[in-house]
C-alpha positions in Angstrom: -6.8 22.0 -15.5 -4.2 24.3 -16.6 -1.2 23.2 -18.8 1.3 24.8 -21.0 1.4 24.0 -24.5 4.2 25.4 -26.7 4.7 28.2 -24.1 1.1 29.1 -24.1 -1.2 28.6 -20.9 -4.2 26.5 -21.9 -7.2 25.0 -20.0 -7.8 21.5 -21.0 -8.7 18.1 -19.8 -8.3 14.5 -20.8 -5.4 12.9 -22.9 -2.7 13.9 -25.3 -5.1 12.5 -28.1 -7.8 14.9 -26.9 -5.7 18.0 -26.7 -4.4 17.2 -30.3 -7.9 16.8 -31.6 -8.9 20.2 -29.9 -6.0 21.8 -31.5 -5.7 20.0 -34.9 -9.2 18.4 -35.4 -7.5 15.0 -35.6 -6.5 12.6 -32.6 -3.6 11.3 -34.6 -2.1 13.9 -37.0 0.7 12.9 -39.0 4.0 14.7 -38.8 3.7 15.7 -35.3 5.7 14.7 -32.2 4.5 15.3 -28.5 6.7 15.8 -25.4 5.2 15.9 -21.9 7.5 17.4 -19.2 10.4 16.7 -21.7 9.4 13.0 -22.3 8.5 12.0 -25.8 5.1 10.4 -25.8 4.9 7.5 -28.3 2.0 7.9 -30.9 0.6 4.6 -29.8 0.1 6.0 -26.3 -1.5 9.4 -27.0 -5.1 8.2 -26.5 -4.0 6.8 -23.2 -1.6 9.4 -21.7 -3.6 11.5 -19.3 -2.9 15.1 -19.0 -2.2 16.6 -15.5 -2.5 20.1 -14.1 0.9 22.0 -14.5 2.4 19.9 -17.1 4.5 21.4 -19.9 3.5 20.0 -23.4 5.6 20.7 -26.6 4.0 19.7 -29.9 6.5 19.7 -32.7 5.6 19.6 -36.4 8.1 18.1 -38.8 9.0 20.4 -41.6 11.0 19.5 -44.7 13.1 22.0 -46.4 15.8 22.1 -49.0 
């Protein structure tokens, strides 16, 4: 299926956790927030949240500065 991740078209299947593992090597990376179609996906639901064709995913990494 084709989705958009951070404004980039991507071919993927599975769940939010599968997507994160493909991109980071970790199914539950720390310091990350995920939104699917502008809805925040709770970390506890990443492994159960199925991705669907046409969805827009935003993966945000927490950055600390001073």
